[in-house]
Every structure is written in C-alpha cells, then in structure tokens.
C-alpha positions as CSV (number, residue, x, y, z in Angstrom):
1,X,-14.5,2.1,1.4
2,X,-11.9,2.2,-0.8
3,X,-13.3,3.6,-4.2
4,X,-11.1,3.0,-7.4
5,X,-10.7,3.4,-11.1
6,X,-13.6,1.8,-13.1
7,X,-11.8,-1.2,-14.8
8,X,-13.7,-3.3,-18.1
9,X,-17.2,-4.2,-16.3
10,X,-19.9,-6.0,-18.2
11,X,-23.5,-5.3,-18.7
12,X,-27.4,-3.9,-17.1
13,X,-27.1,-4.8,-13.8
14,X,-30.6,-6.0,-12.3
15,X,-32.5,-8.0,-10.1
16,X,-29.3,-10.5,-9.1
17,X,-29.1,-13.6,-7.0
18,X,-28.2,-16.6,-5.8
19,X,-24.9,-17.4,-5.7
20,X,-22.7,-20.0,-3.6
21,X,-19.4,-20.6,-2.8
22,X,-16.0,-22.9,-2.6
23,X,-12.6,-22.8,-2.2
24,X,-10.2,-22.4,-5.0
25,X,-6.6,-23.9,-5.3
26,X,-6.3,-23.7,-8.9
27,X,-3.3,-23.4,-11.1
28,X,-1.0,-23.7,-8.2
29,X,0.9,-27.4,-9.7
30,X,4.2,-25.4,-8.8
31,X,5.2,-27.4,-6.1
32,X,7.1,-30.2,-8.0
33,X,4.5,-33.1,-7.6
34,X,4.9,-32.9,-11.4
35,X,7.1,-34.4,-14.2
36,X,9.0,-31.5,-15.8
37,X,7.0,-31.7,-18.7
38,X,3.9,-31.6,-17.2
39,X,4.5,-28.4,-15.7
40,X,5.7,-26.8,-18.3
41,X,2.6,-27.8,-20.4
42,X,0.6,-26.6,-17.4
43,X,1.9,-23.2,-17.7
44,X,1.6,-22.8,-21.1
45,X,-2.5,-23.2,-20.9
46,X,-2.6,-20.8,-17.7
47,X,-0.4,-18.1,-19.6
48,X,-2.9,-19.0,-22.8
49,X,-6.0,-18.0,-19.9
50,X,-4.1,-15.2,-18.9
51,X,-3.6,-13.8,-22.3
52,X,-6.9,-14.8,-23.6
53,X,-9.4,-12.9,-20.7
54,X,-6.8,-10.0,-21.1
55,X,-9.1,-9.9,-24.4
56,X,-11.8,-9.8,-22.7
57,X,-10.4,-7.2,-20.6
58,X,-9.9,-5.2,-23.9
59,X,-12.9,-5.7,-25.7
60,X,-15.5,-5.8,-22.9
61,X,-18.1,-2.8,-22.4
62,X,-18.3,-0.6,-19.3
63,X,-20.0,-2.0,-16.7
64,X,-23.8,-0.3,-16.6
65,X,-25.8,-0.5,-13.4
66,X,-29.0,1.0,-13.9
67,X,-32.0,-0.7,-13.1
68,X,-34.2,-2.9,-15.8
69,X,-37.6,-2.4,-16.6
70,X,-38.4,-5.6,-16.1
71,X,-40.1,-6.9,-12.9
72,X,-39.8,-9.6,-10.5
73,X,-41.6,-13.0,-11.0
74,X,-44.9,-12.2,-9.8
75,X,-44.9,-15.3,-7.1
76,X,-42.3,-13.4,-5.3
77,X,-42.9,-12.8,-1.6
78,X,-42.2,-9.5,-0.3
79,X,-38.5,-8.7,-1.7
80,X,-37.6,-6.5,1.3
81,X,-37.7,-9.4,3.7
82,X,-36.0,-11.9,1.4
83,X,-32.6,-13.7,2.7
84,X,-28.8,-14.4,2.2
85,X,-28.6,-18.1,3.1
86,X,-25.2,-19.5,4.1
87,X,-24.0,-22.4,4.1
88,X,-20.5,-23.5,6.4
89,X,-17.8,-25.8,5.7
90,X,-19.4,-27.8,9.4
91,X,-22.8,-27.8,7.8
92,X,-24.0,-24.6,9.5
93,X,-27.0,-22.9,7.9
94,X,-26.8,-19.5,8.4
95,X,-29.6,-16.5,7.6
96,X,-27.9,-12.5,6.6
97,X,-30.2,-9.9,6.6
98,X,-27.8,-7.2,4.4
99,X,-29.6,-4.2,5.9
100,X,-28.8,-4.7,9.7
101,X,-25.8,-7.0,8.2
102,X,-27.7,-9.6,11.1
103,X,-26.8,-13.2,11.0
104,X,-29.2,-16.3,12.7
105,X,-28.6,-19.6,13.1
106,X,-31.4,-21.6,11.2
107,X,-29.7,-25.1,12.1
108,X,-26.8,-27.8,11.1
109,X,-27.9,-29.5,8.5
110,X,-28.0,-33.5,8.7
111,X,-27.4,-34.7,5.3
112,X,-27.1,-38.7,4.3
113,X,-23.7,-37.4,3.1
114,X,-20.2,-40.0,3.3
115,X,-18.0,-39.7,6.1
116,X,-15.5,-36.8,5.6
117,X,-17.2,-34.9,2.8
118,X,-18.4,-31.3,3.6
119,X,-20.7,-29.1,2.0
120,X,-18.7,-27.1,-1.3
121,X,-21.6,-25.3,-2.5
122,X,-25.4,-24.0,-2.6
123,X,-28.3,-22.6,-4.2
124,X,-31.4,-21.3,-3.3
125,X,-34.5,-20.7,-5.7
126,X,-37.6,-18.5,-5.0
127,X,-39.6,-20.6,-2.9
128,X,-36.7,-20.9,-0.1
129,X,-35.7,-24.6,-1.2
130,X,-31.5,-25.1,-0.8
131,X,-29.4,-27.4,-2.9
132,X,-26.4,-28.1,-1.4
133,X,-23.6,-29.7,-3.6
134,X,-21.1,-32.0,-1.2
135,X,-17.2,-32.0,-1.7
136,X,-17.8,-35.8,-3.2
137,X,-20.3,-34.5,-6.1
138,X,-23.4,-35.5,-4.0
139,X,-26.3,-32.7,-4.4
140,X,-29.0,-32.7,-1.4
141,X,-32.2,-30.7,-1.3
142,X,-32.1,-28.6,2.6
143,X,-35.4,-26.4,3.6
144,X,-34.2,-22.8,4.7
145,X,-36.5,-22.8,7.5
146,X,-35.4,-26.0,9.5
147,X,-32.5,-27.0,8.2
148,X,-33.9,-30.4,6.9
149,X,-31.9,-32.1,4.2
150,X,-32.7,-35.3,2.2
151,X,-30.7,-36.7,-0.9
152,X,-32.0,-36.1,-3.9
153,X,-31.5,-38.6,-7.2
154,X,-28.5,-36.3,-8.7
155,X,-25.8,-39.0,-9.8
156,X,-22.5,-37.7,-9.3
157,X,-19.9,-37.4,-12.2
158,X,-22.3,-36.5,-14.9
159,X,-20.5,-35.3,-17.5
160,X,-17.2,-35.0,-16.0
161,X,-19.1,-32.3,-13.3
162,X,-18.4,-33.5,-9.6
163,X,-17.6,-30.2,-7.4
164,X,-19.4,-27.3,-8.9
165,X,-19.9,-23.9,-7.9
166,X,-24.3,-22.9,-8.5
167,X,-26.6,-20.2,-9.1
168,X,-30.0,-19.3,-10.4
169,X,-30.4,-17.7,-13.4
170,X,-34.3,-16.9,-14.6
171,X,-36.9,-14.5,-15.8
172,X,-41.1,-14.1,-15.2
173,X,-41.6,-17.6,-16.8
174,X,-39.3,-19.7,-14.2
175,X,-35.5,-20.3,-13.3
176,X,-32.9,-22.6,-14.1
177,X,-30.2,-23.9,-11.5
178,X,-26.8,-22.9,-13.7
179,X,-23.6,-24.7,-12.0
180,X,-19.6,-24.2,-13.4
181,X,-17.0,-27.3,-13.0
182,X,-15.1,-26.7,-10.3
183,X,-12.0,-29.6,-9.5
184,X,-9.1,-28.5,-7.1
185,X,-5.6,-28.3,-9.0
186,X,-6.5,-28.0,-12.5
187,X,-6.0,-25.1,-15.0
188,X,-9.5,-24.5,-15.9
189,X,-13.0,-25.4,-15.5
190,X,-14.6,-27.7,-17.6
191,X,-17.8,-25.2,-18.5
192,X,-21.3,-24.1,-17.8
193,X,-24.3,-26.9,-17.2
194,X,-27.5,-26.7,-16.1
195,X,-29.2,-29.1,-13.3
196,X,-32.7,-29.7,-13.4
197,X,-34.3,-30.2,-10.0
198,X,-37.1,-32.3,-11.2
199,X,-35.0,-35.4,-13.2
200,X,-31.7,-34.5,-11.6
201,X,-29.7,-34.4,-14.9
202,X,-27.4,-32.4,-16.2
203,X,-27.3,-30.9,-19.2
204,X,-23.9,-29.4,-20.6
205,X,-24.4,-25.4,-22.0
206,X,-20.8,-25.0,-23.3
207,X,-17.1,-24.6,-22.4
208,X,-16.4,-20.8,-21.0
209,X,-14.5,-19.0,-23.6
210,X,-11.8,-18.0,-23.0
211,X,-11.7,-20.4,-20.4
212,X,-11.7,-19.2,-16.6
213,X,-10.9,-21.0,-13.5
214,X,-13.5,-22.5,-10.7
215,X,-15.5,-19.9,-9.9
216,X,-19.3,-19.0,-8.2
217,X,-22.1,-18.4,-10.1
218,X,-24.9,-15.7,-9.3
219,X,-27.8,-14.8,-11.8
220,X,-30.5,-12.3,-12.2
221,X,-34.2,-12.6,-12.4
222,X,-33.8,-11.5,-16.1
223,X,-32.2,-14.1,-17.5
224,X,-28.1,-12.6,-16.7
225,X,-25.5,-15.1,-14.8
226,X,-22.3,-13.8,-13.2
227,X,-19.4,-15.5,-12.0
228,X,-16.5,-15.0,-9.3
229,X,-13.2,-16.1,-8.7
230,X,-9.7,-15.1,-7.0
231,X,-6.7,-14.9,-8.4
232,X,-5.2,-18.3,-8.4
233,X,-1.9,-16.7,-7.1
234,X,-1.4,-14.0,-4.9
235,X,-4.6,-11.4,-3.6
236,X,-7.2,-10.0,-5.7
237,X,-10.4,-11.1,-7.6
238,X,-12.9,-11.4,-10.9
239,X,-16.2,-10.9,-11.5
240,X,-17.8,-11.7,-14.6
241,X,-20.8,-11.6,-16.6
242,X,-21.6,-15.4,-18.3
243,X,-23.9,-15.4,-21.3
244,X,-25.8,-18.4,-20.3
245,X,-27.3,-19.9,-23.7
246,X,-23.4,-20.2,-24.8
247,X,-20.9,-19.9,-21.5
248,X,-19.3,-16.9,-23.7
249,X,-17.1,-14.6,-20.9
250,X,-18.8,-10.8,-22.1
251,X,-17.1,-8.7,-19.2
252,X,-14.6,-8.9,-16.8
253,X,-14.0,-6.6,-13.7
254,X,-11.1,-6.9,-11.3
255,X,-11.4,-6.4,-7.2
256,X,-8.8,-5.8,-4.5
257,X,-10.3,-8.7,-2.0
258,X,-10.0,-12.1,-2.5
259,X,-6.8,-14.8,-2.2
260,X,-5.9,-18.0,-3.9
261,X,-6.6,-20.3,-1.4
262,X,-10.0,-18.2,-0.1
263,X,-13.1,-20.0,0.5
264,X,-15.6,-18.0,-1.4
265,X,-18.9,-17.4,-1.8
266,X,-21.2,-14.6,-3.3
267,X,-24.5,-13.1,-3.5
268,X,-26.9,-10.0,-4.7
269,X,-29.2,-7.8,-2.0
270,X,-30.6,-4.2,-2.7
271,X,-28.5,-3.6,-5.2
272,X,-24.9,-4.4,-4.1
273,X,-23.1,-7.6,-4.2
274,X,-21.9,-9.4,-1.1
275,X,-18.7,-11.6,-1.2
276,X,-18.1,-14.0,1.5
277,X,-14.0,-14.6,2.1
278,X,-12.1,-17.0,4.1
279,X,-8.3,-18.3,3.8
280,X,-9.0,-20.2,7.3
281,X,-11.3,-19.8,10.1
282,X,-13.9,-16.7,9.7
283,X,-15.0,-15.4,6.9
284,X,-14.8,-11.6,6.0
285,X,-18.0,-9.8,4.2
286,X,-17.3,-7.4,1.6
287,X,-19.7,-5.2,0.1
288,X,-18.7,-4.5,-3.4
289,X,-21.3,-1.7,-5.0
290,X,-21.3,-2.0,-8.5
291,X,-22.6,1.9,-9.4
292,X,-19.5,3.5,-7.6
293,X,-16.9,0.4,-8.4
294,X,-16.1,0.3,-4.7
295,X,-15.7,-2.1,-1.9
296,X,-15.4,-2.0,1.9
297,X,-15.6,-4.5,5.0
298,X,-19.0,-4.8,6.1
299,X,-18.7,-7.4,9.0
300,X,-17.1,-10.8,9.8
301,X,-18.6,-13.9,10.4
302,X,-17.3,-16.6,13.0
303,X,-17.3,-19.8,10.5
304,X,-15.9,-20.4,7.2
305,X,-18.8,-19.9,4.6
306,X,-18.7,-21.9,1.3
307,X,-22.2,-21.4,0.3
308,X,-24.7,-18.4,-0.4
309,X,-28.0,-17.9,-1.6
310,X,-30.7,-15.6,-2.4
311,X,-33.8,-15.9,-4.2
312,X,-34.3,-14.4,-8.0
313,X,-36.9,-12.4,-6.1
314,X,-34.2,-10.1,-3.6
315,X,-34.1,-6.9,-4.2
316,X,-32.8,-4.7,-6.3
C-alpha cells in the first residue's frame, strides 16, 4: 500500500455509489492531423483548463471522510450483500464482491445493438437495474440478475450528448441518473446532465466549472456526486466533487494510478473507492481509501472493464 501526503480533496464522504467506465483519449490532438492554427487554439484551451483546475486545487477544502448522519433509503436490501456490477468491452456482465475480492460472471449481454458497437459506460440503480450506453449513444436496460437486455426509448445525441459517463446520486426521496458528456479527442466535456429513466429525456444541468475532460461519475445516497478521470497525458488521475445542481467542481484530489489511454470505471463500497483501469487487456482493481488517501492494488480481472455500478444502498 502506498501512502502519500494529503492533497486537496473535498466534501464529506458518505454512502457513495455507482460509477461507470470508459476509455480516455482527450486532449491528444498533437499528432499533426489538424492545421497549425487549430493546434494552437487547442493548446490554448488545454492550458486554460489546467490553469483553472489549478485554481480549484488551491481554493478547495480538505476532504472530510467522516460518515454522514443520514441513513440509506429504507427500500434498500441488506447493504452488506450489495454487489458491484461490472461490464466489459465485450459485453460480459460480472459481479464483484469487495470483501472477498471475488468475481462472478452473470452472462454476456445480448442487446439489439448495431454491428461494431460496444458498451461504453454503465449505471446501476438501487433495485438492481443497470443502464448501459453503447459507443453509438444508444441506451439499454440490463438485468443484473440474468444479463437480459432490452432497448430503451432514449434517443442518442440529445443536447449533443452521444457517449457519456454515468452514475446515480440520490437521497431518501429517490435517486437520479447523472451523465457526463464524454467525446473522444475533445479538450473538455460539454457538461453534466440527468437522464429521466421513465421518459428517457436528457436534461442539461450545466457546463462543468471549471471545465474537466471526459470522465466517469459516482454518487452518494445523500446527494453528492463525484467524477473520476485520468490525466490526458502520461500517468496519474483525479477524483473531483461535483455540485449536482450547478456542475461546479468544488474540490479535486490527485491519484497515482491511471493513464491517458486507459479504459476506466469506479465505484464505492465499504468506505473506499474501487477503481478499475486497463490500458489494454486485463483490468487492474485499485483500492483507494479516502480516510488515509492511500492506494493499493487489490486484484486484477482478465477482461477490459469499461463500466461499473453499485446501488446507492451500498455500505459505508
């Protein structure tokens, strides 16, 4: 386990939950494929984004990892039996039980998807229903019990959101499926939205402030929201707290794991983050403890994990 000096983190940690995964590739148009003027403009955008994120680091409060006073929703099953659900690039649906670091294959999803499209991200609600977005922006409903898959009425491309990271956040009154727009080879996300899983209409919350790259989301049972993204160049990653009402980035912490070309996903179970990263092939599972800000490699999985989800009922 690697401990490190505490950097500026954020908020009070509580009943953290679902997250999903995706492969990065942002801020990387430096291969000469664009005109010189476009390259210069892109570099200016990237520099401005880094400067603004640096300001967040300077101004953010430290991370308070104490448990909140609020309780999980009373419609939750036994929290200790809650599983983390994973989706791979090949559509394998797998459960992960953190106390034993054990994986169990549920099945391979067979969605009515277009040829050559693959899972991009996933969120799981507190009743065990998963929503999986594919690389063409189509959203599918998946049973975490049987891996059965069916199409939804969601129309891809709403508000300019085609692919997106996903995560539920809620409180004792319910939960919402938050999405962070994520497009390859763009300097920043278009922002934060919410998918209504009854009407399948996407509503826009706001642009992230300051802007952040393509990211994954996870939330808490008491209404907090977090984003994860790897550095767009080299190694390392970040976790940030996001105001779910305004999309304001209220604090950022640095991690040692991650790489610019990773597939990634993350979830929260038992008081710690579980981060799944893969540059290509098998995924590394990293345990990140927000109380001590320490990281350790917990285990590995043979497939490339691109999505993760666990209900807002997960134990603290």
